[in-house]
C-alpha positions in Angstrom: 65.7 98.4 100.6 62.5 97.0 102.0 59.1 98.7 101.2 59.1 102.4 101.9 55.6 102.4 103.4 56.6 99.9 106.0 59.9 101.8 106.6 58.0 105.1 107.3 55.6 103.4 109.7 58.4 101.7 111.5 60.5 104.8 111.7 57.7 106.7 113.5 57.2 103.8 115.9 60.9 103.6 116.6 61.1 107.3 117.5 58.4 106.7 120.2 59.8 103.4 121.3 63.4 104.7 121.8 62.3 106.3 125.1 60.5 103.2 126.3 61.9 100.3 128.3 58.9 98.1 128.4 59.2 94.6 126.9 55.9 93.2 125.5 54.7 90.5 128.0 53.5 88.2 125.2 57.0 88.0 124.0 58.4 87.2 127.4 55.9 84.4 127.8 56.6 82.9 124.4 60.4 83.0 125.1 59.8 81.3 128.4 58.1 78.3 126.8 58.2 78.4 123.0 56.0 75.9 121.2 55.4 75.0 117.6 52.7 77.2 116.2 52.8 75.9 112.6 54.9 73.8 110.2 55.4 75.0 106.6 56.9 72.3 104.3 58.7 70.8 107.4 59.9 74.2 108.6 58.6 74.9 112.1 57.3 78.3 113.1 57.5 78.7 116.9 55.2 80.7 119.2 58.3 83.0 119.8 58.4 83.7 116.0 54.7 84.6 116.1 55.1 86.8 119.2 58.0 88.6 117.6 56.1 89.2 114.4 53.1 90.4 116.4 55.4 92.9 118.2 56.8 93.9 114.8 53.3 94.5 113.4 52.5 96.7 116.4 55.5 98.8 115.6 54.1 99.3 112.1 50.7 100.1 113.5 49.1 97.2 111.8 46.7 94.5 113.0 48.8 92.4 115.4 46.6 89.6 116.8 48.1 86.1 117.0 46.3 84.7 114.0 47.5 87.7 111.8 51.1 87.4 113.0 51.1 83.6 112.4 49.8 84.0 108.8 52.5 86.7 108.3 55.1 84.2 109.4 53.7 81.5 107.1 53.9 83.9 104.2 57.5 84.8 105.1 58.6 81.2 105.4 57.1 80.4 102.1 58.9 83.3 100.5 62.2 82.4 102.2 61.9 78.8 101.0 61.3 79.9 97.4 64.1 82.4 97.5 66.5 79.7 98.8 65.2 77.2 96.1 66.1 79.5 93.2 69.2 80.9 94.9 68.2 84.6 94.7 68.8 85.7 98.2 70.6 89.0 98.9 73.9 88.6 100.8 74.3 89.0 104.6 76.4 92.1 103.9 73.5 93.6 101.9 71.2 93.0 104.9 73.7 94.4 107.4 74.2 97.5 105.2 70.4 98.0 105.0 70.1 97.7 108.8 72.9 100.2 109.2 71.1 102.6 106.8 67.8 102.2 108.7 69.6 102.8 112.0 71.3 105.9 110.6 68.0 107.2 109.2 66.6 107.1 112.8 69.8 108.8 114.1 70.9 105.7 115.9 73.9 103.3 115.8 73.1 99.7 114.9 73.8 98.8 118.5 71.2 101.4 119.7 68.7 100.2 117.2 69.2 96.7 118.4 68.4 97.7 121.9 65.2 99.4 120.8 64.2 96.3 118.8 64.9 94.1 121.8 62.8 96.3 124.1 60.0 96.2 121.5 60.1 92.4 121.7 61.2 92.1 118.0 64.9 91.4 118.2 67.6 92.2 115.6 67.7 88.7 114.1 63.9 88.7 113.4 64.1 92.2 111.9 67.1 91.3 109.7 65.3 88.1 108.5 62.4 90.4 107.5 64.8 92.8 105.7 66.4 89.9 103.7 63.0 88.7 102.5 61.8 92.2 101.6 64.9 92.8 99.6 65.0 89.4 97.8 61.3 88.7 97.2 60.7 91.5 94.6 63.6 90.2 92.5 62.1 86.8 92.5 58.7 88.1 91.5 60.3 90.2 88.7 62.3 87.2 87.4 59.2 85.0 87.5 56.7 87.4 85.8 59.1 89.4 83.7 59.5 92.5 85.8 61.2 95.2 83.7 61.4 92.6 80.9 57.6 92.3 80.8 55.7 90.4 78.3 53.6 93.0 76.5 51.8 92.1 73.3 52.6 94.1 70.2 49.3 95.8 70.4 49.9 96.8 74.1 53.3 98.2 73.2 51.9 100.2 70.2 49.2 101.6 72.4 51.6 102.7 75.1 53.9 104.4 72.6 50.9 106.2 71.1 49.9 107.4 74.5 53.4 108.7 75.2 53.6 110.2 71.7 57.2 109.1 71.4 59.3 106.0 72.0 61.1 106.2 75.4 64.9 106.3 75.5 67.0 104.5 78.0 70.7 103.5 78.6 71.9 100.2 77.4 74.9 98.6 79.2 77.1 95.7 78.3 78.6 94.5 81.6 81.1 92.0 83.0 81.3 91.0 86.7 84.8 90.7 88.2 84.8 88.5 91.3 87.7 88.2 93.8 86.6 85.0 95.3 86.6 84.6 99.1 86.0 81.1 100.5 83.5 81.1 103.4 86.0 79.3 105.6 88.6 82.1 105.1 86.2 85.1 105.0 87.2 86.6 108.3 90.9 86.1 107.7 91.3 87.4 104.1 88.3 89.6 103.2 90.1 92.9 104.0 93.1 91.9 101.9 90.9 90.7 99.0 89.1 94.1 99.0 92.4 95.9 98.8 93.4 93.7 95.8 90.1 94.3 94.1 90.3 98.1 94.6 93.9 98.1 93.3 93.0 96.1 90.2 90.4 98.6 89.0 93.0 101.2 88.0 94.8 98.5 86.0 91.8 96.9 84.3 92.6 96.6 80.6 89.0 96.5 79.3 86.5 93.8 78.7 88.3 92.2 75.7 91.3 91.4 77.8 89.5 90.8 81.1 89.9 87.0 81.3 93.6 87.3 80.5 93.9 90.0 83.2 92.0 87.8 85.7 94.3 84.9 85.0 97.3 86.9 86.3 95.7 87.0 89.8 94.7 84.3 92.2 91.1 83.2 92.5 89.6 85.9 90.3 86.7 85.0 87.9 85.0 86.9 85.1 81.3 86.6 84.3 79.7 88.2 81.3 76.3 89.8 82.1 75.6 90.7 78.5 73.2 93.5 77.6 71.4 95.1 80.5 69.1 98.1 80.2 69.0 100.8 82.9 65.6 99.8 84.3 66.9 96.2 84.7 69.9 97.1 86.8 69.9 95.4 90.2 69.2 98.0 93.0 72.5 97.2 94.8 74.5 97.9 91.7 72.6 100.7 90.1 74.1 103.6 92.0 77.6 102.2 91.5 77.1 101.9 87.8 75.8 105.4 87.5 78.8 106.8 89.4 81.3 104.5 87.7 84.6 106.1 86.5 87.3 104.6 84.3 85.1 101.9 83.0 84.6 100.1 86.4 82.4 100.5 89.4 83.4 100.7 93.0 83.7 97.3 94.7 81.0 95.5 96.8 81.4 92.8 99.3 79.0 89.9 98.5 78.6 86.3 99.6 81.0 85.3 96.8 83.7 87.7 97.9 84.6 91.1 96.6 83.2 92.2 93.2 83.1 95.1 90.8 81.5 95.5 87.4 83.2 96.5 84.2 81.2 98.6 81.8 82.2 97.3 78.4 79.9 99.6 76.5 77.0 102.0 77.1 74.8 104.0 74.8 71.3 105.4 74.5 68.7 103.2 72.8 65.1 103.6 71.8 64.1 100.3 70.1 60.9 98.4 70.8 62.5 96.1 73.4 63.9 99.1 75.3 60.4 100.8 75.2 58.9 97.6 76.6 61.4 97.5 79.4 60.9 101.1 80.3 57.1 100.8 80.3 57.2 97.7 82.5 59.6 99.4 84.9 57.2 102.3 85.1 54.3 100.0 85.8 56.3 98.2 88.5 57.3 101.4 90.2 53.7 102.6 90.3 52.6 99.3 91.7 55.3 99.3 94.4 54.3 102.9 95.4 50.7 101.9 95.7 51.7 98.8 97.6 49.9 96.6 95.2 51.9 94.4 92.9 49.4 91.8 91.8 52.1 89.4 90.7 53.4 89.2 94.3 50.0 87.9 95.5 49.7 85.6 92.6 53.1 84.0 93.3 52.4 83.7 97.0 49.0 82.2 96.4 50.6 79.6 94.1 53.2 78.8 96.8 50.4 78.4 99.4 48.4 76.2 97.1 51.3 73.7 96.8 52.6 73.9 100.4 52.0 71.6 103.3 50.9 73.9 106.1 50.1 72.3 109.5 48.7 74.6 112.1 49.2 73.5 115.7 
């Protein structure tokens, strides 16, 4: 999910806005005659984009003048470009599910939430683009700067363990990813059938040692070894499914690739130095996210800005 602080602010604003039918005039004007407000590495940002972001900032009770909204859009485009470059974007289904959860948390259907966002001058597409970046960007930062796999020196690690008075324990998993491939061109036609096939295959899964032979008996099924993954490193979208797994496999998920589930080849409790480092870094990351101040995010974004060609109009 996207940042909880933003979610709380937006939820409060949505509750008030739901009774309103006023469309922000600035958005109406921008939609009537949209112009280029900035170009970021050849990607244009229109005045409509800026107006929608200003409306969105107002919903979050943040500063929402045109300059602030334009800079927020420049940052978002830079993040989106980098996410696309390294191919670490969440799937459309992940975004849709996040939107559905947000709507439900505000006691609305997605359709009702869409109407509220339209009345606010934000729009569903703009909001979903924001969700996609907010879900993908932390992964990118973690991958770039270590995240839960941090890069502590031996002295830092020893100091933390002395402060804790004992070495932390976490769960170690060895995982395989089973993918029932769904070509994009056939997605609407066969996705439901592929999901049924994936669900049915879980009860017959023979274990990780025979997984490739098992996949070979079915059409367009691939197996990918994920190796050793510690609990703090589990991707957010898979974590609850792994924790609730039964019979050695997780429930299925629809992704951009098709329908997937994970096989848990082995799991055990570990407390070695590497596990301790991962736990400590995960704790630091969680603390930073709660405080809304992950210094690596700013560092990464500043680097992208320094290399980018940004033309303000």
